[in-house]
N, C-alpha and C positions, 0 to 999 in steps of 0.2 A: 604134661608140658614138654617133656623130653622127646616125645614122638611127634610134636607139632611140626609139620613140614615148613610152615612159614617162619617159625623161629629157627629151625635148622638151617634155613637158607641164609640167615643173617648172623647166626651165632654158632660157636663151637660149644656143644653141650657136654657138661661134665657133672657127674653125680658122685657124691661121697657121703659116707656115714660119719657122724660125729662119734667120739668115744662113748661107748656103752649104748650106742644106738644102732639099729639095723643089725648088720652082721659084723660090725667092727669089734676088735678085741678091746676089752676094758683097759683103762689106763693103768700104768704101773702103780703098784701099791694098793690096788683095789681091795685086797683081802685084809689089809691092816689099817687102811684109811677110809674115811667117809668121802665119797665122791659127790660133789655138788656142781652141777653145770650152772655157772654164773654167766652173766652177760659179758663180763671182761674175759673170762676163759673162752667163751664162744667166739668172740671177735678175734682173740689171739690165735685160736686154731685156724680160723678162716684166713687171717693175715699170713700165717705160716704156709698154708696150703697155696695161696695165691703166689707167694714169694717162691716157693719150691718149684712151681710150674712156670714161673716167669710170665704170669698173665698180666696183660695191660688193659686197664679199665674193665675189670670183670663186672658182670651183672649177676647179682645173687637173687634167685627167686625160689619160692617154694620151701622156705625154711620155717621151722616152728620151735620155739622153746617151751611149748606147752604151759604157758602161763608164767614163765620165769620173768 
């Protein structure tokens, strides 16, 4: 989807990895705490990402919580 020219014409495309996914560093405390991706944590990370980049009306596509 990131390489779709029709989407690129209308949207700024940004990809990021969630903690412990892809090539992202694991969250702090990962050696001493159990990490569990919850829906609330997932939404919180996305909200902070959107806020940090100052995005207006972002469209989120292509995400998966793998059954969470």
